[in-house]
N, C-alpha and C positions, 0 to 999 in steps of 0.2 A: 764111375763117377769120381771126379776130382774133388778134393777137399780144399776149400779156400777159407782162410781165416782173415777176419777184418779186426784190426787192433789199433787202439790209440797208443802212442808211445807214452810210457810212464816217465814223466820228467824227473821223478825221484827214484822209484824202484828200478827202472831200467838204466838209470844213471849211476854207475858204480865205478867210475874212473876209466882211464884208458889203458892202464897197465894190466899185468897178469892178475893182480888182486881182484879185478872185477869178476874173475871166474870163481872166486871164493864166496860170492854172494848170490843169493837167489834172485833172478830177474824174471818177472812174469812173462814178458813177451818172448824172451829166449826160451823159457821153460816150456812154452806151448809147442816149440819145435823139437823138444828133447824127449817127448813121450814115446816109449817103445811101441805102444799099441795105437798110436795116432800119427798118421802120416799127413803132414800139411804140404800139399802140392804147391800152394801159392799163399804168400803172406801179403796182405794189403796193409801197409803201415800208414796211419793217418796222423798228421801232426801239424803244428803251426810252423810257418817258415823259419822263425828264429831258432828252432830246434833242429835245423838241418844237419849240424855236425853230429848231434846225438843220433839222429836217424841213420846217418851213414855208418856210424859205429855199430848200431844194432843190426843193420843190414849185413855188414861184414861178419859179425859174430854168428848170425843165422846161417850164412853161407858156409861158415866154418864147421858148425856142428850138424847142419842138415843140408848138404850140398844139393839134394833133390828138391829143395824148396826154392821156388822163384819168389823174389821180393820186389814188390812195386811200392813206390812212395806216392803219397797224395798230400797236398797242402790244403788245410782248411783255415779260414780266417775268422777270428773273433778277438776282441780286445780283453774281455774279462772272462776267465775260465769259470767263474762262479755266477755269471749272469745266465740264467736259464734260457731266456729268449734268444740271446746271441748264440749260445752253444747249440741249442736245438736247431736253430735256423741253419747254422753251418753244417751240422751233421745231416740235416734233412736235405740240403742242397747236394751234399755228397751222395746220398742214397738215390736221389732222383737222377743224377748224372751218371752213376755207375751202370755199366752194361751187365746185368745179371743174366746168366744162362742156366736156368734151373733144370733143363733137360740133361745137361752134361756135368753140372757142378752142384755140390752142396756147400752151404755156407755156415761158418761158425762165427758168432759175434763175441769177441773177447771183452768182458766187462770187468776185468780186474784192475786195469790201469786207468789213469785219468782222474779228474776230480769226481766227487760223488754226483755232482750235477751232470757231468758227462756220462757217467754210468747210468743214471736215471734216463737220460735222453736216449742212449743206445737201447735200453730196455723198452722204452715207449715206441721207438721206431721199429723195433723187432716185433713187438706185440701188434702194431698196426700194419705189419707186413711191408713197410717201406724197405726194411732190411729182411729179405725172405730167408731167414735161417734160424738156427738154434743158438741160444746163449751158451757160452763156455766160460768157466772161471777156473783159474789156476791158483794153486796154493803151495807154499813151501813145505818141505819135509819137517818133521818134528824137531830135528836137530839143527835146523836153520843152516845147514851146510850148503855146499855147492851142488847138491843133488838136484835133480830135475823137479822134485816135488810131485804133486799130483794135479789132476784136473777133474772137473765135474761138468758134464753137459746138462743144461737145463732146458727141457722141452716145454714150450709154452702151449702146446696142444692139450688143453685141459681135459678134453674128452678122453684122453688116455689114462687119466688118473681117476680111478673109480670113486674114491672118497670125495674128491672135489666135484666130479660130475654129479654124484648123488646129492651133494649139497646144493648145487645150482638148480638141479631138478626140483628139489624140495622148496627152494626159495621161489622158483617159478610157479609151483603149485600153490604156495601160500599167497603169492601175488594175484593169481587168478581168482582164488577164493575171496580175497579181499575185494577185488573189483566187482565180484558178484554179491557183495554184502554178506558173505558167509553162507549163502544159499547154495546147496548142492543141486544145481540145475541139470536137466536131462536133455534139453533141446540141443541137437547137434550143431545147428547153425550158430546159435547163441554162444555155445561153448567154444566153437572155433574162433569166433570173433573175439571173445574175451582172452583166449589163450594167446592170440597174436597181439592183441592190444596191450597185454601186459609186457611183452617184449619191446614193443614200440615205445611204450611209456617210459621204460627204463633206459632204452638205448638211443632214443632220438628226441631232439628238441624241435623237430619240424612240425608244421601245422597238422592237426588231426580234425577230420570232418566226420561228425556223427549225424546220420540221417535216420529218419523214421517218423512215424505218425506221432501226434501229440500224445504225451503220457507214456511213451515206451521207456522212459528213464534216461534221456540224454543228459539232463542237468545233474542227476544223481551220479551218473557214471563220470561226468567231468569232475565232480567233487572228489570222487574216489581216485581218479587218476592223479589229481593234485596231491591228495593225501599220501598216495603210494610213493610219488616222487619226493615228497617231503620226508617220509620215513627213511628213504635211501639217501637223504642229504643232497638231493639234486636241485631243489629250489629253496631260495631263502626269502623270496617275496611272497606276496599275498595271492590268493585266488580272487580275481575280480570278475563278477558275473554281471551281464547286462542282457536284457531282452531287447533286441533291435527293433521289435515292433512297437516299443513304447517310446522311441525317440525319433523325431522327424526334423527335417530341414536344418536351420541354424542350430537348433537344440541338439541334434545328433552330432554335428560337427564339434560343437563346444563340449558335449558330454564325453565324446571319445578322445578328442585331441587337445582339449583345453582351449582357453582363450586368454588374451591379454586384456587388461583393464581398458575399457573404452573401445573394444573391438567392434561393438555394435550397440545399438540402443538398449539400455538396461544392463550392460556389462559393467557394473560398478566396481567389481573387484576381479582380480586375476583368478582363473580356474585351472587347476592342474590337469584334469582330464583322466579318463579311465586307463588309457594306455600307459601313462606315467605311473599311475597307482599300481599297475601290474609289473613294474620293473623288477627283474629277477624272479618273477613269478609266472602265473598263468592267467591269460585273459580268455574267458569263456563268452563268446558272442552267440547267444541263442537266437534262432530265427535270423541268421545272417542274410538270408535272401530279402529281408525287408529293408536293408540299407540302401540308401540312394547311390547313384552312380558316382557322384563326387566323393562321398565317404568311402566308397569301394576303392577308388583310385588312391586316396591317401592311405588307406589301410594296406594296400599292396606295397606301397613304398615302405611303410613301417615294418612290414613283415620281412621284406628283402634287405633293407638297409639299416633297420633298427633305429631309424630317426624319422622325424616328421615335423611339420610346421604347425604349431598351435594357431588357432584362428586369430588373425590380426598381428601375428608375430613377424619379425624380420629374420630371425635366425632359427634353425631347427633345434630340436631337443632330442635326447637319446633315451631309449627304453629297450632293455633286453628282455622281452617277454616271449613266452610260447603261446601260440594261439590254438584254442580248441573251439571249433565252430559247430553249431547245431542247426539243423533245418528239417522241416517236414515238406519242403517244396522240392520240385524237380529242377535243380539249378542248371542242368544241361539244357532243358527246355527253355528256361528263363534266359540262358545265354544266347540261344538261337533267336529268341524274340527280342534281344537287345535290352532285357531287364537286369541282366547280371553280366559283369565284365568277364570275358573269356580268359583274360590273363590272370585275373584273381582266382577264378575257378581252377585254372591249371595249377596255380601255386598251392591252393589248399586241398587239392585232390590227391596229394601224395599218399596219405593214409586215410582212406574213406571206409567207414564201417556202417552198414545198415543194421539198426537194431530191430529185430522182429517184433510185431505186434503181439499182444497177449493172446489173441485168437490163433496165432501161429505157434504159440508155445503152451498149448493146453496141458501137455505132460508136466509142465512146471507150475501149474496153477495151485496144486495142493501145497507145495512147499512155500509158495509165495503167500498163500492164505495164512499159514502158520507164522510166516515172517511179519505179516501185517498185524496179527494178534499180539506178537511180541512187541512190536512198535507201540501198539496201543497200551499195553501193560506198562511199558517204561514211561509213557507220557502220563497215564492216569494213576500210576502207582498201585494198580491192583490187577491180578491175573484174571483173564476171561477166557473161557473155552466153550466149544460146542458140546452138547450131548451127542451121542453116536448117531441117533436118527436125524437130528438137525444137520449134522455135518454131511451125512450122505445125501440128504435132501438138497442141500445147497450145492454140493459138488455135481449132483445129477443135473440140476438146472443150469449150472455154469457151463456145462458141456453141450447144452442144446443149441441147435442152429439159431434160435431166436436171441440167444445171449450174445449180442454183438460186441460187448466190451468196447464200446465206441471210443471212450477216453482211456482205454488200456489200463495200466496199473493205477491211474488216478481213480478210475471207476472202482477197482478192487479195493483200494485204500478207503474210499468214501463208504463203500458198502460195509466193509468190516467195522469201520468207525461207528456207523449207525447201529449195527447189530450189537456191538460190544457195549455201546452206551445204553441201549435199551434192555440189556440182559439183566435179569434179576438174580442176585446172588452169584454173579460171575458166570452164569450158565446161559448160553444161547440155545433157545428151544426151537422146536419146529414152528411154533406160532410166530416167533420173532423172524424166522427165516421166511415164512409165508408172507409176512408183511413186507419184508425186504424184496422178495421176488416180485410182488405186486408193484412195488415202486419202480424197480428196475425195468419191468415190462412196460410200464407207462413211459419212463424216460427214453427207452429205446424204441418206442413204437414209431417214432419219426426219426429217421437217421439223417445224416448230412446229405444223402441223395434223395431224401423226401419220403422214403417208404421202406419199411422192414417187414416183408411178408411173413417171416417166421414168428414175429411178435404178434401179428394179426391172427394167425392160425392158432396161436397158443390160447386165445380167448374162445376158440371154437371147439377145441379137442381136449381130451384128457392127456396126461403126460405120456403114457405109453403109445397112444395113437400118434401123437405129435412127433415123438422121437423116431417113428418108423418112416416118416415121409422124406422123400427126396426134396431138394431145393425146388425142382420143377413143380412138384405137387404143392409146396407152400405158395409158390407164385400163382399157380392156377387157382387154388382155393381162395387165397386172399383177394385176388382180382374179382372172382365171382362174388365173394361176400361184399366187396365194395359196390358192385353194380346192384346187387339185391337191396342194399340199404337205401338206395335212392329211387326205388320203384314201389308201386302200390301192389303189384301182383307178380306171380311167377311168370306169367305170359309176357308182361312188359319187360321183365328182366331178361327173358329169353330173346325177345326181339333185339335188345341192345347187344347181348353177348354174341348172337349168331347173325349179326346184321348183314354179312356177306354170303355166308353159306346158305342161309334160308332162301335167298333169291334164286338159287339153282334147283330148289326142290319144287315139285308140282303140288305137294301137300305138306304143310308144315304143322308141327305140334311142338312149339318152343317150350311149353311147360313140361311136357313129358321128357324132352331131351335134357333140360336142366335138372329135372328131378333125378334122372338116372346118374348124372355126374355127381350130384350131391350125395346120393346114396353110396357111392363109392367111398366117400369120406365119412359116412355115418352121421351126416347132418341134414337138416331140412331148412326150407325157406324161412319159416318163422323164427328158428333159432338164429339165423343170420341177421334177421331184422332186429333182434334183441341184443346183439353182441356188443353194442356200444359203437361209438364213432370210428369208422374205418376210412382212411384217406386215400384209398386206391383210386377213387373217382371223385371229381368235383360235383357241384350241384347240377351241372349241365350234362352229367354222365360222360365226361371226357376223362380218359385215363390220365393220371398224374404221376404214375410210377415210371 
């Protein structure tokens, strides 16, 4: 492997006159080629054109003290060596045009010469791998003589430095714990999501899409992402939150993008808009799938170009915000049906994370239960806890199939709030838990799909028998119970339940057949009739599940 050094000419330190006295002074670029244990096969000298004479002198001196070093000269153009944008742009152009051959050559980026601005730019370009090498710094000897002095190679591969790597690992762990609200969760999928999301939050300003059912914590996670970026000094603006389901039509356009005075009837004053409020901050659009197609088109432009046109305005305005979007809808299905713009979906789908429902994270239920108790204590100003029997009773119920946790963590929060509020002396008892379980069973008896069989069977069986049933058994027993409730006798119920198979039999005894099935579950016809309203069948004995 050849060693190639890239160095800016030092217009002061490399300029020591043209006579012999120049050899009495330490010159950093020359010094790099004088090291006994470092052979520079090629020196790439970078300089502004008006320093051509100095570059020729440095080239001549390198060839004198290190004949094996080939010297190549490169011009870069900028007017002000202290203007960061000019200097970075010129060095960036050099790095993009240079033909690196990493299979045959290794590169050293010399950062001793040039202005401090130039040295910072070389560092940044090396860190970003535009200059794929290691940094090298030369230094004079203690006596400031004409000796070669020393050099130090700085490797930016931080993984090689145990202390630094350990620090970054610790900061990463702290970040993930913060995003999880300090809760040590066990669910593997959720932990993987949070671990990657912590890195994305710190290293990217691109849109983030959070998906999942209502109540899984999208809004709370968006707030924590904002706070984490704020802690690291990455955002200066506000977190602006809006539920897109609450804004429609002209109101949506005005709320998001603002409007000029007189833009429409009732626009008596100018409105800034939420996108402007989120400048240098984060805009969280929950239920983004509820936006209209016109608003989606304007949002896409705002994400890509950082500017947009307020309603009724003639000129665009600028806002540098990061978007976090939330949805419980299938945006890909909506895009296929023309309800959501495919180009916007493609833009916000760069970092997409599905947050699992509480029902998928039952191993985390207990720690979240404690978290909700702590939240209540902070709000109420008093500590509340379960007694042991009540806690076990609640956790056992929480894991049963009938516990749908339909609203996810909102259900859990509401449940804990109710129990903690009703707890005498700060202790939640079995009686309080029983009342809460009865309420939850009632709330969950009809799900969003119309029927919860496990909730029905919970009214027919004791806890141990209920816990042993498969979902198939819950469905079968709940369906039978629904049919029995709307009939006067077991024979009538049997005729409804066996309406096809009974036609194939020469002799039928529907009552006996139904009685045998019910015996399997340890219930009888009369107990089903007394179990309370069951919605598996309507009044005409048609299934509704």
